[in-house]
Each structure stands twice: as structure tokens, then as C-alpha cells.
ROLUM-684000 format. One line per field, with one value per residue: residue number from 0; residue in one letter; x, y, z of N, C-alpha, C in turn. Coordinates in Angstrom, 1 decimal, padded with zeros to 4 digits. Example, Ala and Ser with C-alpha at 12.3 -4.5 7.8 and 13.67 -1.06 7.14 Angstrom:
REM ROLUM-684000
num = [0,1]
residu = [A,S]
n.x = [013.2,012.8]
n.y = [-005.7,-002.2]
n.z = [007.8,007.1]
ca.x = [012.3,013.7]
ca.y = [-004.5,-001.1]
ca.z = [007.8,007.1]
c.x = [013.2,012.9]
c.y = [-003.3,000.0]
c.z = [007.8,007.9]
END
This chain:
REM ROLUM-684000
num = [0,1,2,3,4,5,6,7,8,9,10,11,12,13,14,15,16,17,18,19,20,21,22,23,24,25,26,27,28,29,30,31,32,33,34,35,36,37,38,39,40,41,42,43,44,45,46,47,48,49,50,51,52,53,54,55,56,57,58,59,60,61,62,63,64,65,66,67,68,69,70,71,72,73,74,75,76,77,78,79]
residu = [M,K,V,F,Q,R,F,S,P,G,E,A,A,P,V,R,K,I,S,T,L,N,H,P,R,Y,R,G,Q,R,G,A,S,A,I,E,Y,A,I,I,L,A,V,I,G,V,A,I,V,L,S,V,Q,S,G,V,M,D,S,I,T,D,L,L,D,T,Q,I,S,G,I,T,D,S,G,D,G,D,G,T]
n.x = [-016.9,-019.2,-021.9,-024.9,-026.9,-030.4,-032.7,-035.7,-038.5,-038.4,-036.9,-033.8,-030.5,-027.5,-024.7,-021.5,-019.0,-018.3,-015.7,-015.2,-014.0,-014.1,-016.8,-020.4,-021.5,-023.9,-027.4,-028.0,-025.5,-022.5,-019.6,-016.6,-016.2,-013.6,-013.1,-013.6,-011.8,-009.8,-010.6,-010.2,-007.4,-006.3,-007.1,-005.5,-003.0,-002.9,-003.4,-001.0,001.3,000.4,000.9,003.4,004.3,003.3,005.0,005.3,006.5,009.2,009.4,009.1,011.8,013.3,013.0,013.7,016.5,017.3,017.1,018.6,021.1,021.4,021.6,023.9,025.7,025.4,027.2,030.2,032.6,034.6,033.4,032.1]
n.y = [000.7,000.9,-001.3,-000.6,-002.7,-002.7,-002.6,-003.7,-002.2,-002.7,-004.7,-006.0,-004.7,-005.8,-006.8,-005.7,-008.3,-009.2,-009.9,-012.9,-013.2,-012.4,-012.7,-013.0,-016.5,-017.6,-016.7,-014.4,-014.4,-012.5,-010.9,-010.8,-007.9,-005.7,-004.9,-007.2,-009.0,-007.6,-008.5,-011.3,-011.5,-010.2,-011.8,-014.3,-013.2,-013.0,-015.4,-016.5,-014.8,-015.5,-018.5,-018.1,-016.9,-018.7,-021.0,-023.0,-022.4,-022.8,-025.4,-026.7,-025.7,-026.8,-029.6,-029.6,-028.9,-031.2,-033.0,-032.0,-032.2,-034.5,-035.6,-034.5,-035.8,-038.3,-038.8,-039.8,-038.6,-038.5,-037.0,-038.1]
n.z = [-045.4,-042.8,-041.9,-040.4,-038.1,-038.2,-035.4,-034.5,-032.9,-028.8,-029.0,-028.1,-028.2,-029.3,-027.1,-026.0,-025.4,-022.2,-019.7,-018.5,-016.2,-013.5,-013.5,-012.1,-012.0,-011.8,-011.1,-008.8,-007.8,-006.7,-007.5,-005.3,-003.2,-002.7,-000.3,000.9,-000.1,001.7,004.1,004.1,003.2,005.5,007.6,006.7,007.3,010.0,010.8,010.2,011.6,014.4,014.2,014.1,016.2,018.2,018.3,016.3,013.7,015.0,015.8,013.1,011.8,013.7,013.1,010.2,010.5,011.6,010.1,007.7,009.3,009.5,007.0,006.3,007.9,007.1,005.2,003.5,003.5,001.5,-000.6,-003.1]
ca.x = [-018.2,-020.0,-023.4,-025.5,-028.1,-031.5,-033.4,-037.1,-038.7,-038.7,-035.8,-032.4,-029.4,-026.2,-024.0,-020.4,-019.1,-017.4,-014.7,-016.1,-013.0,-014.8,-018.3,-020.7,-021.9,-025.6,-028.2,-027.9,-024.0,-021.9,-018.3,-015.9,-015.4,-012.1,-013.5,-013.9,-010.6,-008.8,-010.7,-009.5,-005.9,-006.1,-007.3,-004.5,-002.0,-003.2,-003.2,000.5,001.7,000.2,001.4,005.0,004.4,003.0,006.1,004.8,007.9,010.7,009.1,009.7,012.9,013.8,012.8,014.4,017.9,017.6,017.0,020.0,022.3,021.2,022.1,025.4,026.6,025.6,028.1,031.6,033.6,035.2,033.0,031.7]
ca.y = [001.4,000.0,-001.2,-000.7,-003.5,-002.3,-003.2,-003.4,-001.6,-003.5,-005.5,-005.6,-004.5,-006.9,-006.3,-006.2,-009.7,-008.7,-010.8,-013.8,-013.9,-012.1,-012.2,-014.4,-017.4,-017.9,-015.5,-013.9,-014.4,-011.6,-011.2,-009.9,-006.6,-004.9,-004.9,-008.5,-009.5,-007.2,-009.1,-012.5,-011.4,-010.0,-013.1,-015.1,-012.7,-013.0,-016.6,-016.6,-014.3,-016.5,-019.7,-018.0,-016.9,-020.0,-022.1,-023.9,-022.3,-023.1,-027.1,-026.9,-025.4,-027.9,-030.9,-029.3,-029.1,-032.5,-033.7,-031.5,-032.8,-036.5,-035.8,-034.3,-036.9,-039.7,-038.7,-040.6,-037.6,-038.2,-036.4,-039.2]
ca.z = [-044.9,-041.5,-042.0,-039.2,-038.0,-037.6,-034.6,-034.0,-031.2,-028.2,-029.5,-027.5,-029.0,-028.8,-026.2,-026.1,-024.6,-021.2,-019.6,-017.5,-015.2,-012.3,-013.3,-011.6,-013.3,-011.9,-010.8,-007.2,-007.2,-007.2,-007.3,-004.2,-003.2,-002.4,001.5,001.4,-000.1,002.4,005.3,003.5,003.4,006.9,008.3,006.8,007.9,011.6,011.4,009.9,012.7,015.3,014.3,014.3,017.6,019.0,018.0,015.1,013.0,015.8,015.7,011.7,011.8,014.4,012.2,009.0,011.3,012.0,008.8,007.1,010.1,009.0,005.4,006.2,008.7,006.5,003.9,004.3,003.2,000.3,-001.9,-003.8]
c.x = [-018.8,-021.2,-023.8,-026.8,-029.0,-032.5,-034.9,-037.4,-038.8,-037.5,-034.6,-031.4,-028.3,-025.2,-022.9,-019.9,-017.9,-016.5,-015.4,-015.3,-013.5,-016.2,-019.1,-021.8,-023.6,-026.2,-028.3,-026.4,-023.7,-020.4,-017.8,-015.5,-014.0,-011.9,-013.3,-012.5,-009.6,-008.9,-009.9,-008.0,-005.4,-006.1,-006.2,-003.3,-002.0,-003.0,-001.7,001.0,001.3,000.7,002.9,005.3,004.2,004.2,006.2,006.1,009.1,010.4,009.6,010.8,013.7,014.0,013.8,016.0,018.2,017.9,018.5,020.9,022.3,021.9,023.6,026.3,026.5,026.5,029.6,032.7,034.7,034.7,032.1,030.0]
c.y = [000.3,-000.2,-001.7,-001.5,-002.8,-003.2,-002.8,-002.7,-002.6,-004.8,-005.5,-005.7,-005.3,-006.4,-006.7,-007.6,-009.2,-010.1,-011.8,-014.2,-013.4,-011.7,-013.8,-015.4,-017.6,-016.8,-015.5,-014.2,-013.1,-011.9,-010.4,-009.1,-006.7,-005.2,-006.5,-009.5,-008.8,-007.9,-010.7,-012.4,-011.3,-011.2,-014.2,-014.7,-012.9,-014.6,-017.2,-016.4,-015.2,-017.9,-019.5,-017.9,-018.0,-021.3,-022.8,-023.9,-022.9,-024.9,-027.3,-026.7,-026.6,-029.3,-030.8,-029.4,-030.3,-033.3,-033.2,-032.3,-034.3,-036.6,-035.7,-035.4,-037.9,-040.1,-039.6,-039.6,-037.3,-037.3,-036.9,-039.6]
c.z = [-043.8,-041.9,-040.7,-039.3,-037.5,-036.8,-034.7,-033.0,-030.2,-028.2,-028.7,-028.4,-028.6,-027.9,-026.5,-025.0,-023.4,-020.6,-018.4,-016.3,-013.8,-012.2,-012.7,-012.5,-012.9,-010.9,-009.2,-006.7,-007.8,-006.4,-005.8,-004.0,-002.7,-000.5,001.6,001.0,000.9,003.8,005.2,004.1,005.1,008.1,008.2,007.4,009.3,012.0,011.0,011.2,014.0,015.4,014.3,015.6,018.6,018.9,017.1,014.5,013.6,015.8,014.1,011.5,012.5,013.8,010.7,009.7,011.6,011.0,007.8,008.0,009.5,007.9,005.6,006.9,008.0,005.6,004.6,004.1,002.4,-001.1,-003.1,-003.5]
END
């Protein structure tokens, strides 16, 4: 049988503990809305697209190709 606690008038009832995952820590803070998250993802996406179009990825792939060819060329060919 459940026992219910009585409260005096004006006393706050205990509330269920909420998840602190997306809960503001200090007064005046608030969690980010879905629109703000979408804006952040859009900015990151635009930055990635612009970096690919500007040739940054080309220089990275050239660097990796140079490194890989240097590794394969440095072997003596006997597999050991």
C-alpha cells in the first residue's frame, strides 16, 4: 500500500527529477532549439562545400598520394 505524504499549504510538492542532459545549468541559460541546431549544421555544411570547391581537398589528396607513393617506393620488393 502506498503512503502519501501530506503537505502543508504553501509547501511545494516534490517534483520528478528531470534529465540534466539538455537542461540549463544556471539561471538565464536555455537549451538550443531545433532551428539553432539546423543553422549550425548548415554553416558546417557550407564550410565543407567551400573547402572542397576551393581546392583544399585537392592539396590534401596530393599530399596523401605523395606519402603513399613514397611508402610503396621505399620497399625493396621482396615482401619482408
